[in-house]
C-alpha positions as CSV (number, residue, x, y, z in Angstrom):
1,M,-1.5,-32.5,-22.8
2,R,0.4,-35.2,-21.5
3,W,3.8,-33.9,-19.6
4,H,5.8,-35.9,-22.1
5,V,4.5,-34.6,-25.2
6,L,4.7,-30.8,-23.5
7,L,8.7,-32.3,-23.0
8,R,8.8,-33.2,-26.5
9,T,7.5,-30.1,-27.6
10,A,9.9,-28.4,-25.7
11,L,12.7,-30.4,-27.5
12,I,11.6,-29.9,-30.9
13,C,12.0,-26.2,-30.4
14,L,15.2,-26.3,-28.6
15,L,16.2,-28.3,-32.2
16,A,15.0,-25.2,-33.8
17,L,17.5,-22.9,-32.3
18,P,20.5,-21.8,-34.2
19,L,23.5,-23.7,-34.4
20,P,25.6,-21.6,-32.3
21,L,22.9,-21.5,-29.2
22,L,22.9,-25.2,-29.6
23,A,26.4,-25.7,-29.2
24,A,26.9,-23.2,-26.0
25,G,24.1,-25.4,-23.9
26,S,23.0,-28.8,-25.5
27,A,21.3,-31.0,-23.0
28,A,21.1,-34.9,-23.4
29,A,18.1,-36.4,-25.1
30,A,15.5,-37.4,-22.6
31,S,15.3,-41.2,-21.6
32,P,12.7,-43.2,-23.6
33,L,11.3,-44.5,-19.9
34,S,10.8,-41.1,-18.9
35,L,8.7,-40.4,-22.3
36,T,6.4,-43.3,-21.8
37,S,4.3,-45.0,-19.3
38,G,5.4,-48.6,-19.5
39,F,6.2,-50.8,-22.6
40,Y,4.0,-51.7,-25.9
41,S,2.5,-54.9,-26.4
42,N,1.7,-55.5,-30.3
43,P,-1.7,-56.5,-30.6
44,D,-0.8,-58.0,-34.3
45,S,2.3,-60.1,-33.0
46,G,2.4,-63.3,-34.3
47,P,1.2,-65.0,-31.0
48,A,-1.6,-62.6,-30.9
49,V,-3.0,-63.0,-34.2
50,W,-2.9,-66.8,-34.0
51,A,-5.0,-66.7,-30.5
52,R,-7.4,-64.3,-31.7
53,N,-7.9,-66.3,-34.8
54,N,-7.9,-69.7,-33.2
55,S,-9.9,-68.7,-30.0
56,S,-12.1,-72.2,-30.0
57,D,-8.4,-73.8,-29.5
58,V,-7.7,-75.3,-26.3
59,R,-4.3,-73.6,-26.4
60,A,-5.5,-70.3,-27.2
61,A,-6.5,-68.7,-23.6
62,R,-3.1,-70.0,-22.6
63,I,-1.1,-68.5,-25.2
64,Q,-2.9,-65.0,-25.0
65,S,-2.2,-64.7,-21.5
66,A,1.3,-66.1,-21.0
67,I,2.7,-64.7,-24.4
68,A,0.5,-62.8,-26.7
69,S,-0.2,-60.1,-23.7
70,Q,3.6,-59.5,-23.0
71,P,5.3,-56.5,-24.4
72,I,7.4,-58.2,-27.3
73,A,9.9,-56.7,-29.8
74,R,8.7,-56.2,-33.7
75,W,11.1,-57.5,-35.8
76,F,11.8,-55.3,-39.1
77,A,13.6,-56.5,-42.3
78,D,12.5,-56.1,-46.0
79,E,8.9,-54.9,-45.4
80,S,6.6,-55.4,-48.2
81,G,5.3,-51.6,-48.1
82,G,8.7,-50.3,-47.6
83,I,10.9,-50.0,-44.1
84,G,9.6,-46.3,-43.5
85,P,5.9,-46.5,-43.4
86,A,6.1,-50.0,-41.3
87,V,8.7,-48.2,-38.9
88,A,6.9,-45.2,-38.3
89,N,3.1,-46.5,-38.1
90,Y,4.3,-49.1,-35.3
91,V,6.2,-46.5,-33.4
92,G,3.4,-44.2,-33.7
93,A,0.9,-46.7,-32.5
94,A,2.7,-47.2,-29.5
95,D,3.0,-43.4,-29.1
96,S,-0.7,-43.2,-29.3
97,H,-0.9,-45.2,-26.3
98,D,1.9,-43.7,-24.5
99,K,4.0,-46.6,-24.6
100,L,7.5,-47.8,-25.5
101,P,8.0,-49.8,-28.3
102,V,11.3,-52.1,-29.0
103,L,12.0,-52.6,-32.5
104,V,14.8,-54.9,-33.9
105,A,16.8,-53.8,-37.4
106,Y,17.4,-57.2,-38.8
107,N,18.1,-56.6,-42.8
108,I,22.3,-56.6,-42.6
109,P,23.8,-58.2,-45.8
110,G,25.2,-61.9,-45.1
111,R,22.3,-62.1,-42.2
112,D,22.6,-65.3,-40.0
113,A,25.8,-66.3,-41.8
114,C,26.6,-69.3,-39.5
115,G,23.1,-70.2,-38.6
116,G,21.8,-70.3,-42.1
117,Q,18.1,-70.6,-41.3
118,S,17.1,-66.9,-41.3
119,S,19.7,-65.8,-44.2
120,G,19.2,-62.7,-46.1
121,G,19.3,-59.3,-45.4
122,A,19.8,-56.2,-48.0
123,G,21.2,-56.8,-51.5
124,S,24.2,-54.8,-51.1
125,V,26.1,-52.0,-48.6
126,A,24.4,-49.3,-50.1
127,G,21.2,-50.8,-49.7
128,Y,21.8,-51.3,-46.5
129,R,22.8,-47.7,-45.8
130,T,19.7,-46.4,-47.1
131,W,17.4,-49.1,-45.4
132,I,19.0,-48.3,-42.1
133,S,19.0,-44.4,-42.6
134,T,15.1,-44.9,-43.2
135,F,14.5,-46.9,-40.3
136,A,16.1,-44.4,-37.9
137,A,14.5,-41.4,-39.6
138,A,10.9,-43.2,-39.5
139,V,11.6,-43.4,-35.7
140,A,12.2,-39.4,-35.4
141,D,12.0,-38.1,-32.2
142,R,9.5,-40.7,-30.8
143,P,10.9,-42.9,-27.7
144,A,11.6,-46.2,-28.7
145,V,14.2,-49.0,-28.0
146,V,16.3,-50.5,-30.8
147,V,18.1,-53.6,-31.3
148,I,20.5,-53.7,-33.8
149,E,21.1,-56.6,-35.9
150,P,21.0,-59.7,-33.9
151,D,24.4,-62.1,-34.2
152,A,25.9,-59.4,-36.5
153,L,29.6,-59.2,-34.7
154,A,29.3,-62.6,-33.4
155,D,29.1,-64.4,-36.5
156,F,32.3,-63.3,-38.1
157,G,34.1,-66.5,-38.3
158,C,31.5,-67.4,-41.3
159,L,32.6,-64.2,-43.1
160,T,35.3,-63.1,-45.6
161,S,37.8,-60.2,-44.5
162,A,36.3,-58.2,-46.9
163,Q,32.9,-58.9,-45.7
164,I,33.8,-58.3,-42.2
165,S,35.1,-54.8,-43.1
166,D,31.9,-53.8,-44.8
167,R,30.0,-55.4,-42.0
168,L,31.5,-53.2,-39.3
169,A,31.2,-49.9,-41.8
170,M,27.4,-50.6,-42.0
171,L,27.0,-51.1,-38.3
172,A,29.0,-48.0,-37.5
173,Y,26.9,-46.1,-39.9
174,A,23.4,-47.4,-38.2
175,A,24.8,-46.4,-35.1
176,Q,25.5,-43.0,-36.4
177,M,22.1,-42.9,-38.2
178,F,20.4,-43.4,-34.7
179,Q,22.4,-41.2,-32.9
180,Q,21.5,-38.5,-35.5
181,K,18.0,-39.0,-36.4
182,A,16.3,-40.9,-33.5
183,P,17.5,-38.5,-30.2
184,N,15.1,-40.4,-27.6
185,T,15.7,-43.9,-29.1
186,W,18.1,-46.2,-26.8
187,A,19.7,-48.2,-29.7
188,Y,21.8,-51.4,-28.8
189,L,24.1,-53.3,-31.0
190,D,23.9,-56.5,-30.6
191,A,26.7,-58.4,-29.1
192,G,25.6,-62.4,-29.4
193,H,25.9,-64.3,-25.9
194,T,27.7,-65.6,-23.0
195,N,29.1,-68.4,-25.0
196,W,30.2,-67.3,-28.3
197,V,33.1,-64.4,-28.2
198,D,35.1,-63.8,-25.6
199,P,34.7,-60.4,-23.9
200,A,37.7,-58.4,-24.8
201,T,37.4,-59.3,-28.6
202,M,33.5,-58.5,-28.4
203,A,34.4,-55.2,-27.0
204,S,36.9,-54.6,-29.8
205,R,34.1,-55.5,-32.3
206,L,31.7,-52.9,-30.5
207,K,34.1,-50.2,-30.7
208,S,34.8,-50.8,-34.6
209,A,30.9,-50.9,-35.1
210,G,30.4,-47.5,-33.2
211,V,28.9,-48.5,-30.0
212,A,30.3,-45.0,-28.2
213,N,27.4,-43.3,-30.6
214,V,24.5,-45.7,-28.8
215,R,23.4,-46.5,-25.7
216,G,25.0,-49.5,-25.7
217,F,24.8,-53.5,-26.7
218,S,22.3,-56.2,-26.4
219,L,22.8,-59.5,-25.2
220,N,21.2,-63.2,-25.7
221,V,19.0,-62.5,-28.3
222,S,16.9,-65.4,-29.5
223,N,19.1,-67.5,-27.1
224,F,18.6,-69.2,-23.8
225,Y,21.6,-68.2,-21.2
226,T,20.5,-67.4,-18.0
227,T,20.4,-63.6,-17.1
228,A,22.6,-64.2,-14.3
229,S,25.6,-65.2,-16.8
230,S,24.4,-62.4,-19.4
231,E,25.1,-60.0,-16.7
232,T,28.3,-61.1,-16.2
233,Y,29.2,-61.5,-19.7
234,G,28.0,-58.1,-20.3
235,N,29.9,-56.3,-17.2
236,S,33.3,-58.4,-18.7
237,I,32.2,-56.5,-22.1
238,N,31.6,-53.1,-20.4
239,S,34.9,-53.2,-18.5
240,A,36.8,-54.1,-21.5
241,L,35.1,-50.8,-23.2
242,G,36.7,-49.0,-20.2
243,G,32.8,-48.5,-18.7
244,G,29.9,-46.1,-19.6
245,S,28.4,-48.5,-22.0
246,H,25.2,-50.1,-21.0
247,F,23.3,-53.4,-22.0
248,V,20.0,-55.1,-22.4
249,V,19.4,-59.1,-21.8
250,D,16.5,-61.1,-24.0
251,T,14.8,-63.1,-21.5
252,S,12.0,-64.6,-23.7
253,R,13.2,-68.0,-23.6
254,N,15.8,-68.4,-20.7
255,G,13.6,-69.5,-17.8
256,N,15.4,-72.7,-17.8
257,G,19.0,-71.7,-19.0
258,S,20.8,-73.1,-21.9
259,N,21.3,-76.8,-22.5
260,G,23.9,-75.7,-25.2
261,E,21.7,-76.0,-28.5
262,W,20.4,-73.0,-30.4
263,C,17.7,-74.1,-32.6
264,N,14.4,-75.3,-30.8
265,P,15.8,-77.1,-28.1
266,A,13.6,-78.8,-26.0
267,G,12.8,-78.1,-22.3
268,R,13.3,-74.5,-22.7
269,K,11.2,-72.0,-20.6
270,L,9.6,-68.3,-20.7
271,G,11.7,-66.1,-19.1
272,V,10.9,-62.7,-16.9
273,T,8.7,-60.4,-18.9
274,A,9.8,-56.7,-20.0
275,R,10.9,-54.4,-17.2
276,V,13.6,-52.4,-16.0
277,G,17.0,-54.3,-14.9
278,T,19.5,-54.1,-12.2
279,G,22.7,-54.6,-13.8
280,E,21.5,-54.0,-17.2
281,D,19.2,-51.5,-18.5
282,L,16.2,-53.6,-19.6
283,L,15.5,-57.1,-19.5
284,L,13.2,-57.4,-23.1
285,W,11.6,-60.2,-24.7
286,V,13.3,-59.7,-27.9
287,K,12.8,-63.0,-29.6
288,T,9.2,-64.0,-30.0
289,P,8.3,-66.8,-27.8
290,G,6.8,-69.5,-30.1
291,N,8.6,-68.4,-32.9
292,S,10.7,-71.5,-34.8
293,D,14.6,-71.0,-34.9
294,G,14.3,-73.0,-38.2
295,Q,13.3,-76.4,-39.4
296,C,15.5,-78.2,-36.6
297,G,15.3,-79.4,-33.1
298,I,11.5,-80.1,-31.8
299,A,10.4,-78.1,-35.0
300,P,11.7,-79.6,-37.9
301,T,8.7,-78.5,-40.2
302,V,8.4,-75.0,-38.8
303,P,10.6,-72.5,-41.1
304,A,12.6,-69.7,-39.1
305,G,10.3,-67.0,-37.9
306,Q,7.0,-68.5,-38.1
307,F,5.0,-68.6,-35.0
308,S,4.2,-72.2,-33.7
309,P,1.5,-72.9,-31.0
310,D,3.2,-75.9,-30.0
311,L,6.6,-74.8,-29.5
312,A,4.7,-71.8,-27.3
313,V,3.2,-73.9,-25.3
314,R,6.3,-75.8,-24.5
315,L,8.3,-72.7,-23.1
316,I,5.0,-72.1,-21.1
317,D,5.4,-75.6,-19.5
318,G,8.8,-75.9,-19.8
319,T,8.7,-79.0,-21.9
């Protein structure tokens, strides 16, 4: 039996102890990195499926090698078979290979309020609470990394005061659910990117959203800013929080940095692949390279979230 399975079994036995015994000597949850042997590469990601179904295309081998074979986060929203089975099956597949999956929870009401290209989300606060609680419970005690609701704390300028209040409460509930139901998960509340909200303001929003109950916050999701600028921004946020928080950076498309545009800009390039960071916890591919940001930029006819081999090749080449 693998050593991390033994450790997980021991943790389960510990959780079965009477509450007074737990209170007397409770241990911190294990790092998901220590419970796995590397990041999970999803064989059914958009790029992987496209490369498999278009093997005769001259672009397929390059896309498979440079993108599809790499660990990329799996985004979850309104899953056709229900969020519980979708998450459980995905995390279970990764666990069966002793790998660490990266998941994105993306279903908050009023999603993408400012951009509008990926609008949608749960139909009500109550619906979201049920959805995110089910999500966390489906991860359970298996190791995982979860990014919670990209842009949700950054796009307040496009929300009413009532919507902001509801959103903060929903995010705080989400943080609480992962804390309670997914003890071996590193969960991160999304904090936008380096050129959106000033660090002190973002730190205040993170506090209100319950960042103290999760591992920390995520940066640059679906954006293009350099890792160095994201590290500077993340350290400033952490300082404003009083220290002790952690962050991850999306490097999927930041190889050439940002030109100030966010929606399918030309000239962007793949960044470093998923790995343990230096100043940050992790460098991750959160956005799927080749997935459109919306019907805009160099992909005016490709809907948000749809994989485009042309976009993928341009990211490989940096054009």
